[in-house]
SELUM-962780 format. One record per residue: residue number from 0; residue in three letters; chain; x, y, z of N, C-alpha, C in turn. Coordinates in pm, 1 decimal, padded with zeros to 6 digits. Example, Ala and Ser with C-alpha at 12.3 -4.5 7.8 and 13.67 -1.06 7.14 Angstrom:
2
pt n: 0; res: ALA; chain: A; nu: 01319.0; nv: -00569.0; nw: 00780.0; cau: 01230.0; cav: -00450.0; caw: 00780.0; cu: 01320.0; cv: -00330.0; cw: 00780.0
pt n: 1; res: SER; chain: A; nu: 01285.0; nv: -00225.0; nw: 00708.0; cau: 01367.0; cav: -00106.0; caw: 00714.0; cu: 01290.0; cv: 00003.0; cw: 00787.0
***
This chain:
77
pt n: 0; res: MET; chain: A; nu: 01339.3; nv: -00759.2; nw: -00714.9; cau: 01205.9; cav: -00836.4; caw: -00779.2; cu: 01288.8; cv: -00898.2; cw: -00906.1
pt n: 1; res: ASN; chain: A; nu: 01255.6; nv: -01005.6; nw: -00918.5; cau: 01298.9; cav: -01099.3; caw: -01059.5; cu: 01196.7; cv: -01057.6; cw: -01157.0
pt n: 2; res: SER; chain: A; nu: 01276.5; nv: -00984.9; nw: -01263.4; cau: 01188.9; cav: -00934.7; caw: -01383.8; cu: 01172.3; cv: -01033.4; cw: -01476.5
pt n: 3; res: ASP; chain: A; nu: 01197.2; nv: -01162.1; nw: -01446.7; cau: 01160.9; cav: -01273.9; caw: -01533.5; cu: 01026.1; cv: -01356.6; cw: -01499.5
pt n: 4; res: LEU; chain: A; nu: 00984.8; nv: -01293.0; nw: -01377.7; cau: 00864.9; cav: -01355.6; caw: -01341.7; cu: 00747.7; cv: -01302.1; cw: -01406.2
pt n: 5; res: PRO; chain: A; nu: 00623.0; nv: -01344.3; nw: -01410.0; cau: 00515.5; cav: -01287.6; caw: -01465.8; cu: 00450.2; cv: -01195.0; cw: -01371.2
pt n: 6; res: LEU; chain: A; nu: 00393.6; nv: -01105.2; nw: -01425.6; cau: 00328.9; cav: -00984.9; caw: -01352.0; cu: 00183.8; cv: -00975.9; cw: -01340.1
pt n: 7; res: VAL; chain: A; nu: 00130.0; nv: -00952.0; nw: -01226.5; cau: -00021.3; cav: -00932.8; caw: -01220.5; cu: -00046.1; cv: -00784.6; cw: -01214.7
pt n: 8; res: ARG; chain: A; nu: -00122.7; nv: -00737.2; nw: -01293.5; cau: -00172.1; cav: -00602.3; caw: -01274.7; cu: -00315.1; cv: -00598.4; cw: -01194.0
pt n: 9; res: VAL; chain: A; nu: -00308.1; nv: -00504.3; nw: -01099.0; cau: -00435.6; cav: -00480.3; caw: -00994.7; cu: -00458.3; cv: -00326.5; cw: -01015.3
pt n: 10; res: ASP; chain: A; nu: -00581.5; nv: -00302.7; nw: -01040.9; cau: -00622.8; cav: -00148.8; caw: -01024.4; cu: -00682.7; cv: -00125.8; cw: -00915.7
pt n: 11; res: LEU; chain: A; nu: -00638.6; nv: -00029.0; nw: -00833.4; cau: -00685.2; cav: 00009.9; caw: -00719.1; cu: -00755.8; cv: 00159.7; cw: -00716.8
pt n: 12; res: TRP; chain: A; nu: -00880.4; nv: 00163.4; nw: -00648.0; cau: -00912.2; cav: 00294.5; caw: -00611.8; cu: -00807.3; cv: 00375.4; cw: -00548.3
pt n: 13; res: ARG; chain: A; nu: -00787.2; nv: 00500.6; nw: -00612.3; cau: -00666.0; cav: 00574.3; caw: -00541.9; cu: -00680.3; cv: 00612.2; cw: -00409.6
pt n: 14; res: ALA; chain: A; nu: -00793.1; nv: 00631.9; nw: -00347.1; cau: -00794.6; cav: 00628.2; caw: -00192.8; cu: -00759.6; cv: 00508.4; cw: -00139.5
pt n: 15; res: ASP; chain: A; nu: -00769.6; nv: 00396.4; nw: -00167.7; cau: -00742.6; cav: 00281.4; caw: -00125.9; cu: -00566.9; cv: 00265.4; cw: -00140.1
pt n: 16; res: ALA; chain: A; nu: -00520.1; nv: 00302.7; nw: -00252.4; cau: -00381.7; cav: 00317.5; caw: -00269.3; cu: -00313.4; cv: 00402.8; cw: -00194.4
pt n: 17; res: VAL; chain: A; nu: -00376.7; nv: 00534.6; nw: -00145.0; cau: -00319.5; cav: 00624.0; caw: -00048.5; cu: -00321.0; cv: 00550.2; cw: 00085.0
pt n: 18; res: VAL; chain: A; nu: -00423.7; nv: 00504.7; nw: 00130.3; cau: -00416.6; cav: 00446.8; caw: 00268.7; cu: -00331.5; cv: 00330.1; cw: 00288.9
pt n: 19; res: LEU; chain: A; nu: -00312.2; nv: 00261.8; nw: 00178.3; cau: -00218.5; cav: 00136.7; caw: 00185.6; cu: -00074.4; cv: 00201.4; cw: 00182.8
pt n: 20; res: PHE; chain: A; nu: -00038.3; nv: 00285.4; nw: 00112.8; cau: 00087.3; cav: 00357.4; caw: 00105.5; cu: 00104.2; cv: 00419.4; cw: 00256.2
pt n: 21; res: ASP; chain: A; nu: 00042.6; nv: 00486.4; nw: 00291.0; cau: 00021.0; cav: 00567.2; caw: 00439.1; cu: 00096.4; cv: 00469.6; cw: 00525.3
pt n: 22; res: TRP; chain: A; nu: -00011.3; nv: 00347.4; nw: 00537.1; cau: 00001.4; cav: 00250.9; caw: 00623.2; cu: 00146.6; cv: 00199.1; cw: 00613.2
pt n: 23; res: LEU; chain: A; nu: 00191.2; nv: 00136.5; nw: 00495.4; cau: 00319.7; cav: 00076.7; caw: 00479.4; cu: 00434.5; cv: 00168.5; cw: 00486.2
pt n: 24; res: MET; chain: A; nu: 00427.1; nv: 00314.6; nw: 00477.4; cau: 00523.6; cav: 00391.7; caw: 00521.5; cu: 00521.3; cv: 00393.3; cw: 00666.7
pt n: 25; res: SER; chain: A; nu: 00440.2; nv: 00369.2; nw: 00741.0; cau: 00436.4; cav: 00409.0; caw: 00904.7; cu: 00453.7; cv: 00285.4; cw: 00979.7
pt n: 26; res: VAL; chain: A; nu: 00395.2; nv: 00181.5; nw: 00911.6; cau: 00402.6; cav: 00055.0; caw: 01023.8; cu: 00543.7; cv: -00025.4; cw: 00998.1
pt n: 27; res: ASP; chain: A; nu: 00574.1; nv: -00086.2; nw: 01134.9; cau: 00686.5; cav: -00142.2; caw: 01159.2; cu: 00655.6; cv: -00297.1; cw: 01099.7
pt n: 28; res: LEU; chain: A; nu: 00711.3; nv: -00350.7; nw: 00994.3; cau: 00666.0; cav: -00469.2; caw: 00953.8; cu: 00716.2; cv: -00584.8; cw: 01030.9
pt n: 29; res: ASP; chain: A; nu: 00813.9; nv: -00561.5; nw: 01124.2; cau: 00858.1; cav: -00661.9; caw: 01232.6; cu: 00736.5; cv: -00686.2; cw: 01329.5
pt n: 30; res: ASP; chain: A; nu: 00656.2; nv: -00592.5; nw: 01347.4; cau: 00526.8; cav: -00595.7; caw: 01419.7; cu: 00394.3; cv: -00658.0; cw: 01360.5
pt n: 31; res: VAL; chain: A; nu: 00413.7; nv: -00696.3; nw: 01219.2; cau: 00294.3; cav: -00734.9; caw: 01137.0; cu: 00304.1; cv: -00895.6; cw: 01152.1
pt n: 32; res: PRO; chain: A; nu: 00209.8; nv: -00945.8; nw: 01207.8; cau: 00195.4; cav: -01083.2; caw: 01193.5; cu: 00199.9; cv: -01145.6; cw: 01060.0
pt n: 33; res: ILE; chain: A; nu: 00300.8; nv: -01243.5; nw: 01042.7; cau: 00333.2; cav: -01299.4; caw: 00923.9; cu: 00367.1; cv: -01460.6; cw: 00972.3
pt n: 34; res: SER; chain: A; nu: 00308.6; nv: -01553.3; nw: 00833.9; cau: 00352.9; cav: -01694.3; caw: 00889.7; cu: 00459.7; cv: -01743.9; cw: 00784.3
pt n: 35; res: HIS; chain: A; nu: 00509.6; nv: -01664.4; nw: 00703.9; cau: 00602.8; cav: -01678.2; caw: 00614.2; cu: 00682.7; cv: -01551.8; cw: 00585.3
pt n: 36; res: PRO; chain: A; nu: 00819.4; nv: -01550.6; nw: 00564.7; cau: 00880.5; cav: -01412.0; caw: 00549.4; cu: 00870.5; cv: -01371.9; cw: 00406.0
pt n: 37; res: ALA; chain: A; nu: 00813.4; nv: -01451.2; nw: 00320.4; cau: 00767.3; cav: -01400.1; caw: 00186.4; cu: 00666.9; cv: -01286.7; cw: 00189.1
pt n: 38; res: GLN; chain: A; nu: 00566.9; nv: -01313.0; nw: 00298.5; cau: 00466.0; cav: -01224.1; caw: 00312.8; cu: 00516.9; cv: -01064.2; cw: 00349.0
pt n: 39; res: LYS; chain: A; nu: 00631.5; nv: -01077.9; nw: 00429.0; cau: 00676.3; cav: -00932.2; caw: 00436.7; cu: 00759.7; cv: -00879.2; cw: 00335.1
pt n: 40; res: GLN; chain: A; nu: 00819.7; nv: -00977.9; nw: 00246.6; cau: 00898.1; cav: -00933.5; caw: 00111.2; cu: 00782.5; cv: -00875.5; cw: 00035.3
pt n: 41; res: ALA; chain: A; nu: 00667.9; nv: -00941.5; nw: 00025.6; cau: 00562.5; cav: -00889.7; caw: -00093.9; cu: 00492.0; cv: -00750.7; cw: -00021.6
pt n: 42; res: LEU; chain: A; nu: 00507.0; nv: -00737.4; nw: 00097.6; cau: 00461.5; cav: -00598.6; caw: 00139.6; cu: 00569.4; cv: -00506.1; cw: 00109.1
pt n: 43; res: MET; chain: A; nu: 00702.9; nv: -00536.3; nw: 00116.3; cau: 00801.3; cav: -00434.5; caw: 00082.9; cu: 00783.5; cv: -00413.1; cw: -00059.7
pt n: 44; res: ASP; chain: A; nu: 00778.2; nv: -00499.5; nw: -00145.2; cau: 00766.6; cav: -00498.7; caw: -00286.7; cu: 00641.7; cv: -00397.7; cw: -00331.7
pt n: 45; res: LEU; chain: A; nu: 00552.9; nv: -00413.1; nw: -00262.8; cau: 00431.2; cav: -00319.3; caw: -00283.2; cu: 00464.4; cv: -00183.5; cw: -00248.7
pt n: 46; res: LEU; chain: A; nu: 00532.3; nv: -00146.2; nw: -00152.3; cau: 00570.6; cav: -00026.3; caw: -00092.8; cu: 00656.5; cv: 00034.0; cw: -00205.4
pt n: 47; res: THR; chain: A; nu: 00746.4; nv: -00069.2; nw: -00253.4; cau: 00847.3; cav: -00008.1; caw: -00360.1; cu: 00779.7; cv: 00018.7; cw: -00478.9
pt n: 48; res: ARG; chain: A; nu: 00684.7; nv: -00052.1; nw: -00513.4; cau: 00599.2; cav: -00008.6; caw: -00659.7; cu: 00522.4; cv: 00121.3; cw: -00643.5
pt n: 49; res: PHE; chain: A; nu: 00458.7; nv: 00133.7; nw: -00499.0; cau: 00401.4; cav: 00266.9; caw: -00473.1; cu: 00502.8; cv: 00383.1; cw: -00485.5
pt n: 50; res: GLU; chain: A; nu: 00621.4; nv: 00360.7; nw: -00441.8; cau: 00723.8; cav: 00466.1; caw: -00430.6; cu: 00770.4; cv: 00496.3; cw: -00567.8
pt n: 51; res: THR; chain: A; nu: 00802.0; nv: 00400.9; nw: -00673.9; cau: 00860.3; cav: 00433.5; caw: -00775.4; cu: 00771.7; cv: 00448.6; cw: -00887.1
pt n: 52; res: GLU; chain: A; nu: 00639.6; nv: 00402.5; nw: -00911.7; cau: 00554.3; cav: 00400.5; caw: -00999.9; cu: 00418.7; cv: 00477.8; cw: -01006.5
pt n: 53; res: THR; chain: A; nu: 00404.5; nv: 00540.3; nw: -00890.6; cau: 00305.5; cav: 00631.7; caw: -00879.0; cu: 00340.3; cv: 00781.7; cw: -00824.3
pt n: 54; res: ALA; chain: A; nu: 00248.0; nv: 00841.5; nw: -00794.4; cau: 00264.7; cav: 00986.5; caw: -00743.9; cu: 00244.9; cv: 00995.7; cw: -00604.9
pt n: 55; res: LEU; chain: A; nu: 00214.3; nv: 00868.7; nw: -00536.8; cau: 00190.4; cav: 00868.1; caw: -00408.4; cu: 00274.5; cv: 00909.8; cw: -00294.2
pt n: 56; res: PRO; chain: A; nu: 00414.0; nv: 00921.1; nw: -00313.1; cau: 00498.4; cav: 00986.6; caw: -00214.9; cu: 00475.3; cv: 01124.8; cw: -00206.8
pt n: 57; res: GLY; chain: A; nu: 00398.3; nv: 01188.5; nw: -00288.5; cau: 00389.1; cav: 01315.5; caw: -00261.3; cu: 00247.1; cv: 01380.1; cw: -00213.3
pt n: 58; res: VAL; chain: A; nu: 00184.6; nv: 01281.4; nw: -00148.8; cau: 00062.8; cav: 01290.8; caw: -00093.3; cu: 00079.3; cv: 01368.4; cw: 00046.9
pt n: 59; res: THR; chain: A; nu: -00029.9; nv: 01461.8; nw: 00055.1; cau: -00041.3; cav: 01536.1; caw: 00181.3; cu: -00106.1; cv: 01491.0; cw: 00270.2
pt n: 60; res: GLN; chain: A; nu: -00091.8; nv: 01540.4; nw: 00413.2; cau: -00161.5; cav: 01477.6; caw: 00510.4; cu: -00330.2; cv: 01488.5; cw: 00497.7
pt n: 61; res: ALA; chain: A; nu: -00343.1; nv: 01602.9; nw: 00440.6; cau: -00499.3; cav: 01635.3; caw: 00389.2; cu: -00551.5; cv: 01518.1; cw: 00293.4
pt n: 62; res: GLU; chain: A; nu: -00466.7; nv: 01501.0; nw: 00220.2; cau: -00500.6; cav: 01407.6; caw: 00088.2; cu: -00520.3; cv: 01239.8; cw: 00185.8
pt n: 63; res: ILE; chain: A; nu: -00435.4; nv: 01215.5; nw: 00269.9; cau: -00431.5; cav: 01079.2; caw: 00347.7; cu: -00551.7; cv: 01082.8; cw: 00425.8
pt n: 64; res: ASP; chain: A; nu: -00597.1; nv: 01184.1; nw: 00496.9; cau: -00710.7; cav: 01208.9; caw: 00564.6; cu: -00841.7; cv: 01198.5; cw: 00497.7
pt n: 65; res: GLU; chain: A; nu: -00842.9; nv: 01264.3; nw: 00372.6; cau: -00947.7; cav: 01241.5; caw: 00286.3; cu: -00979.7; cv: 01112.9; cw: 00244.8
pt n: 66; res: ALA; chain: A; nu: -00859.1; nv: 01042.6; nw: 00208.9; cau: -00858.4; cav: 00881.7; caw: 00146.5; cu: -00926.2; cv: 00816.7; cw: 00267.9
pt n: 67; res: GLN; chain: A; nu: -00861.6; nv: 00829.7; nw: 00379.5; cau: -00913.2; cav: 00735.7; caw: 00491.2; cu: -01049.2; cv: 00748.7; cw: 00517.3
pt n: 68; res: SER; chain: A; nu: -01109.7; nv: 00879.4; nw: 00502.9; cau: -01265.4; cav: 00898.4; caw: 00524.2; cu: -01322.6; cv: 00817.9; cw: 00401.2
pt n: 69; res: ALA; chain: A; nu: -01292.6; nv: 00830.2; nw: 00298.4; cau: -01350.7; cav: 00786.7; caw: 00182.4; cu: -01358.1; cv: 00642.0; cw: 00202.3
pt n: 70; res: VAL; chain: A; nu: -01233.0; nv: 00572.1; nw: 00228.5; cau: -01234.8; cav: 00418.3; caw: 00231.8; cu: -01324.9; cv: 00375.5; cw: 00355.9
pt n: 71; res: ALA; chain: A; nu: -01309.8; nv: 00447.6; nw: 00461.4; cau: -01413.8; cav: 00400.9; caw: 00574.5; cu: -01545.3; cv: 00399.9; cw: 00511.9
pt n: 72; res: GLN; chain: A; nu: -01577.6; nv: 00481.7; nw: 00472.6; cau: -01728.8; cav: 00494.7; caw: 00425.1; cu: -01780.9; cv: 00351.5; cw: 00347.5
pt n: 73; res: ASP; chain: A; nu: -01700.5; nv: 00290.0; nw: 00273.0; cau: -01738.8; cav: 00179.5; caw: 00212.0; cu: -01708.2; cv: 00060.8; cw: 00289.3
pt n: 74; res: MET; chain: A; nu: -01686.8; nv: 00066.4; nw: 00398.7; cau: -01669.8; cav: -00067.9; caw: 00507.2; cu: -01801.1; cv: -00128.3; cw: 00517.0
pt n: 75; res: GLY; chain: A; nu: -01904.2; nv: -00085.1; nw: 00539.1; cau: -02019.3; cav: -00146.8; caw: 00552.1; cu: -02024.6; cv: -00231.0; cw: 00676.0
pt n: 76; res: TRP; chain: A; nu: -01952.8; nv: -00208.9; nw: 00776.4; cau: -01976.3; cav: -00253.9; caw: 00886.5; cu: -01927.7; cv: -00157.4; cw: 01012.9
***
């Protein structure tokens, strides 16, 4: 990532971050539909941030299950 570029801060509900991190760790990004290679790179950048700047790499399966349940409750559909 280019450190000269401006940053955008995004606050996420921890459960959302856990769900996204778990998905990014398990998904094959070659199977994710993209319309530009930058989309895949942005997902990889997000995963790298989760890995290096959060405590998410240490989440347990129980925490992942709980986060998925919590996030699914807010779906509204």
